[in-house]
C-alpha positions in Angstrom: 11.9 -4.3 13.2 11.9 -6.8 16.1 9.0 -6.9 18.5 9.1 -3.2 19.1 7.6 -2.1 15.9 6.0 -4.1 13.1 6.6 -3.1 9.5 3.7 -3.8 7.1 4.1 -4.3 3.4 1.3 -4.5 0.8 1.9 -5.3 -2.9 -0.6 -4.0 -5.5 -0.2 -5.7 -8.9 -0.9 -3.7 -12.1 1.1 -5.7 -14.7 2.8 -9.0 -14.3 6.5 -9.4 -14.7 7.4 -5.7 -14.3 9.6 -3.6 -12.0 8.5 -2.8 -8.4 7.8 0.9 -7.4 8.3 1.7 -3.7 6.0 4.0 -1.8 7.8 4.5 1.5 7.6 6.7 4.6 9.7 7.3 7.6 8.2 7.4 11.1 9.8 8.3 14.5 9.6 7.3 17.2 8.0 3.8 16.8 7.4 3.2 20.5 5.4 5.8 22.6 5.3 5.5 26.4 2.8 7.6 28.4 3.8 7.6 32.1 1.0 8.5 34.5 2.8 11.6 35.7 3.1 13.1 32.2 0.5 14.7 30.0 -1.4 11.9 28.3 -0.4 12.9 24.8 2.7 12.6 22.6 3.7 13.4 19.0 5.5 11.4 16.3 6.7 12.5 12.9 5.9 11.1 9.5 8.3 12.0 6.7 8.2 11.5 2.9 11.8 10.8 1.8 10.8 9.9 -1.7 10.5 12.1 -4.9 6.7 11.5 -5.2 3.7 12.8 -3.3 2.5 10.3 -0.7 -1.0 9.9 0.8 -0.8 8.6 4.4 -3.4 7.0 6.7 -3.1 6.8 10.5 -5.3 4.1 12.1 -5.2 3.5 15.9 -6.4 0.2 17.4 -6.6 -1.1 21.0 -4.8 -4.3 21.9 -6.8 -6.4 24.3 -4.9 -9.1 26.3 -1.6 -8.0 24.9 1.1 -10.7 24.5 -1.2 -13.6 25.4 -2.7 -16.3 23.1 -6.0 -14.3 23.3 -4.5 -11.0 22.1 -7.0 -9.1 20.0 -6.7 -6.0 17.9 -9.8 -3.8 18.3 -10.4 -1.0 15.8 -13.2 1.4 16.6 -14.3 4.5 14.6 -15.1 6.4 17.8 -11.9 7.6 19.5 -13.7 8.0 22.8 -14.7 4.4 22.8 -11.3 3.3 21.6 -9.5 5.5 24.2 -6.9 7.0 21.8 -7.2 9.9 19.4 -4.8 10.3 16.4 -4.8 13.7 14.7 -4.7 14.1 11.8 -5.9 10.7 10.7 -5.1 11.5 7.0 -2.4 13.6 5.4 -0.7 14.3 2.1 3.1 14.6 2.1 5.0 16.3 -0.7 8.5 15.0 -1.5 10.8 15.7 1.5 7.9 17.0 3.7 7.6 16.1 7.4 4.6 16.4 9.6 3.7 15.7 13.2 0.8 13.5 14.3 -0.5 13.9 17.9 -1.7 11.0 19.9 -3.9 11.7 22.9 -5.2 9.2 25.5 -8.8 10.0 26.2 -9.2 8.3 29.5 -7.0 8.7 32.7 -4.5 6.0 33.6 -6.2 2.9 35.0 -5.2 -0.1 37.2 -3.0 -1.7 34.4 -1.4 -0.9 31.1 -3.5 0.1 28.2 -1.9 -1.0 25.0 -2.5 0.4 21.5 -1.1 -0.1 18.0 -1.2 2.7 15.5 -0.9 1.7 11.8 0.8 4.5 9.8 0.8 3.5 6.1 0.9 5.1 2.6 -2.3 4.8 0.7 -2.1 3.3 -2.8 -2.2 5.7 -5.8 -2.0 4.9 -9.4 1.0 3.0 -10.7 2.6 5.1 -13.5 5.3 4.5 -16.0 5.7 1.8 -18.6 8.0 -0.4 -16.3 6.2 0.1 -13.0 3.8 -2.8 -12.5 4.1 -3.5 -8.8 3.8 -0.9 -6.1 5.0 -2.0 -2.6 3.6 0.1 0.3 5.7 0.0 3.4 4.1 1.2 6.6 4.6 1.0 10.4 2.7 -0.4 13.3 3.6 1.8 16.3 3.4 0.6 19.8 1.7 2.9 22.3 1.6 2.2 26.0 -0.5 4.1 28.5 1.0 3.2 31.9 -1.3 2.7 34.9 -1.8 5.2 37.7 0.7 3.3 39.9 2.9 1.2 37.7 4.5 -1.8 39.4 6.8 -4.5 38.1 7.2 -7.9 39.8 9.3 -10.5 38.0 9.1 -14.0 39.4 10.5 -17.2 38.0 10.4 -21.0 38.5 13.5 -23.0 37.7 13.6 -26.6 36.6 16.4 -28.7 35.1 15.8 -27.7 31.5 13.7 -24.5 31.6 12.8 -21.4 33.6 9.3 -19.9 33.5 9.4 -16.1 33.9 6.2 -14.3 35.0 5.3 -10.6 35.3 3.1 -10.4 38.4 3.0 -6.6 38.3 0.5 -4.3 36.5 2.8 -2.9 33.8 5.0 -4.4 31.1 8.8 -4.5 30.8 11.4 -5.5 28.3 13.7 -8.5 28.9 16.9 -8.0 26.9 20.5 -9.2 26.7 19.4 -12.6 27.9 22.1 -15.3 28.5 22.0 -18.9 29.7 25.4 -19.8 31.3 27.0 -22.4 33.4 28.7 -21.1 36.6 32.1 -19.5 35.7 31.4 -19.6 32.0 32.6 -16.5 30.0 29.5 -14.5 29.0 30.6 -14.4 25.3 30.4 -18.2 25.1 27.0 -18.4 26.8 23.8 -19.3 24.9 21.9 -16.2 23.9 18.2 -15.9 25.0 15.8 -14.0 22.7 14.6 -10.7 24.0 10.9 -10.3 24.9 8.4 -7.7 26.0 6.6 -9.2 29.0 3.2 -7.8 29.6 1.5 -7.8 33.0 0.1 -11.3 33.9 2.0 -13.0 31.1 4.8 -15.6 31.3 7.5 -16.9 29.0 9.4 -20.1 29.0 13.2 -20.2 28.4 14.9 -23.4 27.7 18.4 -24.0 29.2 20.9 -26.6 30.1 20.7 -28.5 33.4 23.4 -26.6 35.1 22.8 -23.3 33.4 21.5 -20.0 35.0 19.5 -17.5 32.9 20.1 -13.8 33.2 18.3 -10.8 31.7 18.5 -7.0 31.7 15.1 -5.7 32.6 14.1 -2.3 31.2 11.1 -0.7 33.0 10.0 2.9 32.4 13.5 4.2 31.6 15.3 2.2 34.3 17.5 -0.9 33.9 18.3 -3.7 36.3 19.9 -7.1 36.0 18.2 -10.3 37.2 19.9 -13.6 37.8 17.4 -16.5 37.8 19.1 -18.9 40.2 
């Protein structure tokens, strides 16, 4: 599901050459933003749309150096050390049942974003039925962002003939969407599309372009949108 939410799939083989059985859940929302002025907690829902009982595990992890080459996923059993509590961490959902999971940040907002991932996944049970030899477990990897006490966004860029380097020199992340690379006067529908990106604080992306082209993005930051033209 793009860069906003990762979908995880695990296959468990019981018998070769047989029909897959799908153990699936539905989760909403898949991105949780905790602004500094709000209570540092939020809920999401987990639903079982299938006709079978589903066992679900909720596993939070801290993301260090998010978006960089050194990005690391840190899973700790102590929520206080991790900085995020998920409750309940385990649940059983009957067919059609929906439950809430509460996430609570355990430390006050700091000087920069704190980024977490929360894996929400069905736990494998026995594969039953003569033709069910493969069970595919489909889960979600939620993105949770605890914004700093004073969030700032500063987007800078450096142009050259064939590329533009875009940097986030603020202390909080933003989404760059609806990117285009266009020549002056060129209709937008004929411009080259530029992939969307979540630009974390201190990170940079490189966008390739033509020699006479100008790159533009819509910038989404904490519920606000603005257009930047990187001339």
